[in-house]
C-alpha positions, 0 to 999 in steps of 0.5 A: 564888862563886869557889872557892879554887884551889891554884897549881902551877908547872911547866916550860913545855917539856921532858921534865920538863914533859911528865912533870908534865902526864902525872902530873896527867892520870893523877891525874884533873886536866884540863890545858890545853896551856900551850905558848903561855900562862903560866897555865891553869886545870883544868876538873876540879880546883881547880888553876891551872897556871903554865908557867915556866922551870925556874930561875924556879920556886923564886923564884915559889914563894918570892914566893908567886906559886905555892903549889907547883912541880915542879922538878929537885932540882938546881934546888931545891938551887941556887935553893931557899933558904927553901922546902921539898921536899914530896915526891920523884917518882922520875922525871927522874933525873940527876946533877951531875958534874965533867968534864974533858978526856978526855986529862987524868989525874985523881987526885981533887977536888984536881985542881981546885985553882987551876983554872977550872970552868964551870957553871950551878950555882955554889952547888952547886959552891962548896959541894962545893969548900968541903967538900973545902977546894979553891980554884978559880975558878968561871965561871958561864955558862948553856947549852952549858957542855960547850964551855967547856974546848974554847974555853979558857974553863975547865979543867973543867965542872960540869953535869947528866949523864944518859947521858954522850953530850954529854960524850963528843961534846965530848971530856970525861970524867966524873970526880966525881959531886957529887949525884944529882937527881930531880923534886921538889915544892917548896912554901912553908910556912903555906898557908891551910887551904883550900889545904892541903886541896887540896894533901893531896888532890893529893899523895894522887892523885899518890902513887897514880899513882906507886905504880901506875907503879912496881909490877905485878900478878903472877899465877902458878900454883904447886905446893902443896908450894912455896907457902910459899917462893913466898909468901916471895918475893912477899909483896905489899902485905900478903900474897898472895892464894892460891886453889886451882886446879881441878887438884889440888896447884896454887894460883893466887897473886896479888901486887903487886911493883915491876918491879925486884923481880920481875926479880930473883926471876923465876929463883927462881920458875921454879926453884920450879915457878911456871908461867903467870906473868903481869905486869899493869900497874896503873892506880891503886894506893891504899896 
């Protein structure tokens, strides 16, 4: 008897593809390398994986060829009409920005009035220009958008920016951030109950993996007279675990914190007398 399977579409190559496969594996789902194939089936979970170009994923979900997909929010905003964001994944962060030749002076969005802008994201760009009341000529091109001003095709570009090094190497400067993007799970509405049950479990697993990735287990030794202040700094998921040490007047405090939060308070913990501070990775975190 064939068990119904949920079908997920992910990018066939690139950093988002690698991270998507990694998260599925960490969630206990075996994934066959799909570099040379369109479809693979998990041997440990009722899941089929479609490997596609990122721009094609929203349409495959819309057409019900795939049930869900993992894409950048920028791709969803450009091509995701008629489908929904199910969850945000917090990785593959970038921004979509306007950039112009570095020697140009920039006074604000009105700079682009009557000018030509090259982009692979005409829908997002047009929405931004309309909101600002700016009339500009949009040139839709794919790939190597950043070379357009240098060859006289456009006065500026609208494209993905991560580190900004590509802009610099092409003599451009970032002047306007239009949107921030991260990896998201997209899906269609009205899944059959059997597939919805698989999706709910899959989301539970992925959220547990992400929670573990973003948090660390903290152990430290604290003088009892400072316990109340230290506990206020590291409240944990519900409350810290506090256990007396063999040495009188000291306790061991165990808690869970985001790594960013830990680095913000490490100085305060040390000032309060905390010693032997350990920061330990969490493999899975069920919240």
